[in-house]
C-alpha positions in Angstrom: -0.1 -0.2 0.2 2.5 2.6 0.7 4.4 1.4 -1.6 1.4 2.5 -4.3 1.1 5.7 -3.1 5.3 6.3 -2.8 4.6 5.1 -6.8 1.5 7.6 -7.1 3.1 11.1 -5.6 6.4 10.0 -7.8 4.4 10.0 -10.7 2.3 13.3 -10.1 5.3 14.8 -8.6 4.6 17.7 -10.7 1.4 18.1 -10.7 0.8 18.2 -7.1 3.8 20.6 -6.8 2.0 22.9 -9.0 -1.6 22.2 -7.5 -0.1 23.5 -4.4 1.4 26.1 -5.1 -1.7 27.3 -6.7 -3.6 26.1 -3.8 -0.6 28.0 -1.5 -1.1 30.9 -4.0 -5.2 31.4 -4.1 -5.1 31.5 -0.2 -2.5 34.0 0.1 -4.3 36.3 -2.4 -8.0 35.6 -0.3 -5.9 36.5 2.7 -4.2 39.7 1.0 -7.6 40.4 -0.2 -9.4 40.3 3.0 -6.9 42.5 4.2 -7.2 45.0 1.3 -10.8 44.8 1.9 -10.6 45.7 5.6 -8.0 48.3 5.1 -10.7 50.0 2.1 -13.7 49.5 5.1 -11.7 50.5 8.0 -10.2 53.9 5.8 -14.0 54.8 4.7 -14.8 54.7 8.1 -11.8 57.0 9.1 -12.8 59.4 6.2 -17.0 59.1 6.8 -15.9 60.3 10.6 -13.2 62.9 9.5 -16.6 64.2 7.4 -18.7 64.2 9.9 -16.5 65.7 12.0 -15.7 68.3 9.9 -19.1 68.9 8.9 -20.2 69.1 13.0 -17.5 71.5 13.7 -18.4 73.6 10.2 -22.1 73.9 11.4 -21.1 74.9 15.2 -19.1 77.5 13.4 -21.9 79.1 11.5 -24.2 78.8 14.7 -21.2 80.5 16.5 -21.5 83.6 13.6 -24.8 84.1 14.0 -24.8 84.3 18.0 -22.2 86.7 17.4 -24.0 88.7 15.1 -26.7 88.7 17.1 -24.8 89.5 20.1 -22.9 92.9 18.6 -26.2 94.4 16.7 -27.4 95.8 19.9 -24.1 97.9 20.5 -24.3 98.6 16.6 -27.6 100.3 17.1 -26.8 102.3 20.1 -23.5 103.6 18.4 -25.6 104.7 15.4 -28.5 106.0 17.3 -25.8 108.2 19.8 -24.0 109.0 16.2 -26.1 110.2 14.7 -29.4 111.5 17.5 -31.9 112.5 15.0 -34.0 112.5 18.2 -32.0 115.4 19.9 -33.1 117.5 16.6 -36.8 116.3 16.8 -37.0 117.6 20.5 -35.5 121.0 19.0 -38.2 121.1 16.5 -41.1 120.6 19.2 -39.9 123.9 20.8 -40.3 126.1 18.1 -37.3 127.5 17.2 -36.4 130.3 15.0 -34.4 127.6 12.9 -37.1 125.2 12.2 -36.4 125.3 8.2 -32.6 124.9 8.8 -33.3 122.1 11.8 -35.5 120.1 9.5 -33.3 120.5 7.1 -30.4 118.8 9.5 -33.1 116.4 10.2 -33.8 115.3 6.6 -29.9 114.8 6.1 -29.7 112.5 9.4 -32.8 110.5 9.2 -32.1 109.5 5.8 -28.0 108.9 6.8 -28.9 107.3 9.8 -30.7 104.1 7.7 -28.0 103.6 4.9 -25.3 103.4 7.4 -27.8 101.2 9.3 -28.1 98.8 6.0 -24.0 99.4 4.9 -22.8 98.6 8.8 -25.1 95.8 9.4 -24.1 94.3 5.9 -20.5 94.8 6.6 -20.1 93.1 10.0 -22.2 90.5 8.0 -19.6 89.8 5.7 -16.6 89.9 8.0 -17.8 87.9 10.7 -18.2 85.4 8.0 -14.9 85.7 6.7 -13.2 86.0 9.9 -15.1 83.1 12.2 -14.4 80.8 9.1 -11.0 81.8 8.4 -10.1 81.4 12.5 -12.8 78.6 12.1 -10.5 76.4 9.3 -7.6 76.9 10.7 -9.0 76.1 15.0 -9.9 72.5 13.3 -6.7 71.9 12.0 -5.8 72.6 15.5 -8.0 70.3 16.7 -6.1 67.0 15.0 -3.0 68.2 17.0 -2.7 65.2 19.6 0.1 64.2 21.7 0.1 60.8 23.4 3.1 58.8 25.3 4.7 58.1 21.0 4.9 62.0 21.1 3.4 64.5 18.5 1.6 63.3 15.6 3.7 65.3 13.5 1.6 68.7 13.2 2.0 72.3 14.3 -0.2 74.6 16.3 -1.0 77.2 13.7 -3.3 79.9 15.7 -2.5 80.3 19.4 -4.9 81.3 22.1 -3.4 84.8 22.4 -3.8 85.0 18.5 -7.4 83.8 18.3 -8.5 86.8 21.0 -5.9 89.3 19.1 -7.6 88.2 16.1 -11.2 87.9 17.0 -10.7 91.7 18.7 -10.4 93.1 15.1 -14.1 93.5 15.1 -14.2 96.6 17.4 -12.5 98.5 15.1 -15.8 97.6 12.4 -17.6 99.2 15.6 -15.8 102.1 16.7 -13.3 104.1 14.2 -14.5 102.3 10.8 -18.0 103.0 11.6 -17.2 106.5 12.0 -15.5 107.0 9.1 -18.2 105.3 7.2 -20.8 107.6 8.8 -19.0 110.8 7.4 -19.1 109.6 4.0 -22.4 108.4 4.1 -23.7 111.8 5.4 -21.3 113.5 2.6 -23.3 111.7 0.1 -26.8 111.8 1.8 -26.0 115.7 1.8 -25.0 116.0 -1.5 -28.7 114.0 -2.9 -30.7 115.5 -0.6 -29.4 119.2 -0.5 -31.8 120.2 -3.5 -34.8 118.1 -2.6 -37.6 119.9 -1.2 -39.5 119.0 1.6 -43.0 119.7 0.2 -41.6 117.2 -2.5 -43.6 114.1 -3.0 -42.5 110.5 -3.5 -43.9 107.0 -4.4 -42.2 103.9 -3.3 -40.7 103.6 -6.3 -39.3 107.1 -6.5 -37.9 106.7 -2.7 -36.1 103.7 -4.4 -34.6 105.4 -7.1 -33.5 108.3 -4.5 -31.8 105.9 -2.1 -30.4 104.1 -4.8 -28.5 107.5 -5.7 -27.3 107.9 -2.3 -26.1 104.7 -2.4 -23.9 105.5 -5.8 -22.8 108.7 -5.0 -21.8 106.9 -1.7 -19.9 103.7 -3.3 -18.1 105.9 -6.0 -16.9 108.6 -3.6 -15.1 105.5 -1.9 -13.9 104.3 -5.0 -12.8 107.5 -6.0 -10.9 108.3 -2.5 -9.3 105.1 -3.3 -8.1 105.6 -6.3 -6.7 109.0 -5.0 -4.7 107.2 -1.9 -3.1 104.5 -4.3 -1.9 107.1 -6.7 -0.8 108.8 -4.6 1.4 105.9 -2.8 -0.6 105.9 0.1 -0.8 102.0 0.3 -0.2 100.5 4.1 -2.1 97.6 3.3 -2.8 95.4 0.5 -6.6 96.2 -0.6 -8.0 96.4 -3.7 -11.5 97.1 -2.4 -12.5 100.4 -0.7 -15.0 99.1 2.0 -11.6 97.1 3.6 -10.8 100.2 5.5 -14.0 100.2 7.3 -13.4 97.1 8.3 -9.6 96.5 9.0 -7.1 99.6 10.1 -5.0 101.1 7.6 -2.1 101.1 9.4 -2.8 97.3 11.4 1.2 96.3 9.9 2.7 99.5 12.0 0.8 98.6 15.5 3.0 95.1 15.6 6.5 94.1 15.8 7.3 91.9 12.9 10.4 90.4 14.6 8.2 88.4 17.1 6.7 85.1 16.1 3.0 85.9 17.6 2.8 89.4 16.2 4.1 88.1 12.7 1.5 85.3 12.7 -1.3 87.5 13.6 0.3 90.0 10.5 -0.2 86.8 8.2 -3.6 85.7 9.6 -4.8 89.7 8.8 -3.3 89.4 5.4 -4.8 86.1 4.7 -8.5 88.3 5.6 -7.6 91.4 3.9 -7.2 88.5 0.5 -10.5 86.9 1.1 -12.2 90.5 1.7 -10.8 91.8 -1.5 -11.4 89.1 -3.9 -14.6 89.1 -6.3 -16.5 86.5 -4.3 -16.7 88.3 -1.0 -17.7 91.9 -3.0 -20.3 90.0 -5.1 -21.7 88.7 -1.8 -21.6 92.2 0.3 -23.3 93.5 -2.7 -25.9 90.4 -3.0 -26.4 91.2 1.1 -26.9 95.4 0.5 -29.6 94.6 -2.6 -31.3 92.2 0.3 -31.2 94.5 2.8 -32.1 98.0 0.7 -35.3 96.0 -0.3 -36.4 94.9 2.9 -36.0 99.0 4.0 -37.9 99.9 1.2 -41.2 97.2 1.6 -41.0 98.3 5.3 -41.4 102.1 4.4 -43.6 101.2 1.2 -45.9 100.1 4.0 -46.8 103.4 5.4 -47.8 104.5 1.9 -50.5 102.1 1.6 -54.4 104.0 1.2 -56.6 104.0 4.1 -58.7 100.6 4.3 -61.9 102.8 5.3 -61.5 104.9 2.0 -60.9 102.2 0.0 -64.2 100.6 1.8 -66.3 103.9 0.6 -64.4 103.6 -2.6 -65.9 99.7 -3.1 -69.4 100.9 -1.8 -69.9 103.7 -4.1 -68.9 102.1 -7.2 -66.4 105.1 -7.8 -63.2 104.3 -6.3 -61.9 107.3 -4.7 -58.0 108.8 -6.0 -56.1 108.0 -3.2 -52.4 109.2 -3.7 -49.8 106.7 -3.0 -47.3 109.6 -2.4 -46.5 111.3 0.3 -44.4 114.8 1.0 -41.0 114.1 2.1 -41.2 116.0 5.2 -44.0 113.3 6.3 -41.1 110.0 4.7 -38.6 111.8 7.3 -39.9 110.4 10.4 -40.4 107.1 8.9 -36.9 106.9 7.4 -35.5 107.8 10.7 -37.8 105.2 12.7 -36.0 102.3 10.6 -33.2 101.6 12.8 -35.8 100.6 15.5 -37.2 98.1 13.1 -33.7 96.7 11.2 -32.6 96.3 14.7 -35.2 95.4 17.2 -35.4 92.5 19.6 -38.3 91.5 19.1 -38.5 91.4 15.4 -34.9 89.9 13.3 -36.5 90.0 10.3 -34.2 92.4 8.6 -31.0 90.0 10.1 -33.2 86.6 8.9 -32.9 88.2 5.2 -29.3 88.7 5.3 -28.6 84.8 6.5 -31.2 83.7 3.5 -28.7 85.4 1.1 -27.5 81.9 -0.4 -24.3 82.6 -1.8 -23.5 83.5 1.7 -23.5 80.6 2.9 -21.7 78.7 0.0 -19.2 82.0 0.4 -18.6 81.3 3.9 -18.3 77.1 3.0 -15.6 77.7 0.9 -13.6 79.8 3.3 -13.6 77.2 5.6 -13.0 74.5 3.4 -10.3 76.6 2.2 -8.5 76.8 5.6 -9.3 73.7 6.7 -7.8 71.7 4.3 -4.0 71.1 5.1 -2.0 71.6 2.8 1.7 69.3 2.4 
C-alpha cells in the first residue's frame, strides 16, 4: 500500500507541486484580498468620521457666527443712535425755534444717513464675521487634529495660538468704532449731496423713494472708489487691499502696530493679510452687494407699507362704485419720520426679520463654506 502511494506521488509529483503552489497562491491572494477589503473599509470609516466631524465643526462655527452677529447688533444700534442723534433734532423742533427750517434740513439728512449707515454697517459686519470666523474656524479645526500621546506628537503644529485668536477676534472692534465713524462721515456727505436740492414738500412714491436711496447709495460707493483710487495714486497704500470698503473693517496701518520680529505678531499680521485677501476677492464683493441689495429692499418694503391707502377710504370707494382717488405718494417731510425710525425696526430685539433676510442670502452660505474648506484643508 505504501509502495503504491509512493509510486503515485512520484508519478504525479509535478502536478501535485503545481497544485500545491496554486492552492497556497489562492489562499495567500484570498488573505491579501480580505486584508485589503478590511483596510479599505477602515479607511472609509475614518474618512466618514473625519467628514462628519468636520461638518459638525463647520455647522457649530456657523452657529457661533450667528450668535456673534446677534450679540453685536445692539451695540451697533446704540452707536448709530448716538452718532446720528435725530431725536435731539426732533426735540429742538418741538420747541418751535426760529431756525426751524434749518433744523428740518438737518433732520432730513440725519434720518436718511442713519438708515443708510445702518444698512451698510450691518452688511459689512455680517460679511466680515463670515470671513473672520470661518478663517479662524478652519485653522482651529486643523489645530484640533494636533495630538500628543505617549509616543509623542503626530507631527502637526499649532497654527493659531490662543493669544493670537483673541487678538484676531478683537479686530471687529475697529469696525464698530473707528471704521463706523469713517463710514458715517462718508454716508452723510453723500446724503447731503443728493438731498440738498430736494424740497421737504416734494412728493415721493415708494418707487421714487427707492430711486432716491439708490442714488445716495451710488454716490457713496462711487466716492469710496474715487477716494481709494486717489490714495493709491499718491502711494498711500499701507495695507494690501483693492476694495474700498476694506478700510471700514480693518485699520489701514495695522502692520505698524506690531513687532514683526515677534513670532506671534508675525503670525497675527499674516492672518490679517489672509483675511484681507478674502475681503478683497470678487466673491466677497459679490456677496456684499447681494446682502446690500436684500437689505435695502427690506427697508424699502417696510417703508412702502406706510404708503398704503387708508382702508376706510378704500371701503367707501368700493361701496360707492367709483373708487376714490387715493394718493400713494407722500411729501418728503412725512417720509422723514418713517426713515428715521427704520433703525428700530431693523435692529429690533423682538423682530429679527431684517437679520434673517441677510442669512437667507444663498451665496453667503456657499461663500462661508468655501472659506472654511480652504482654511481647514491641510496643505503639504
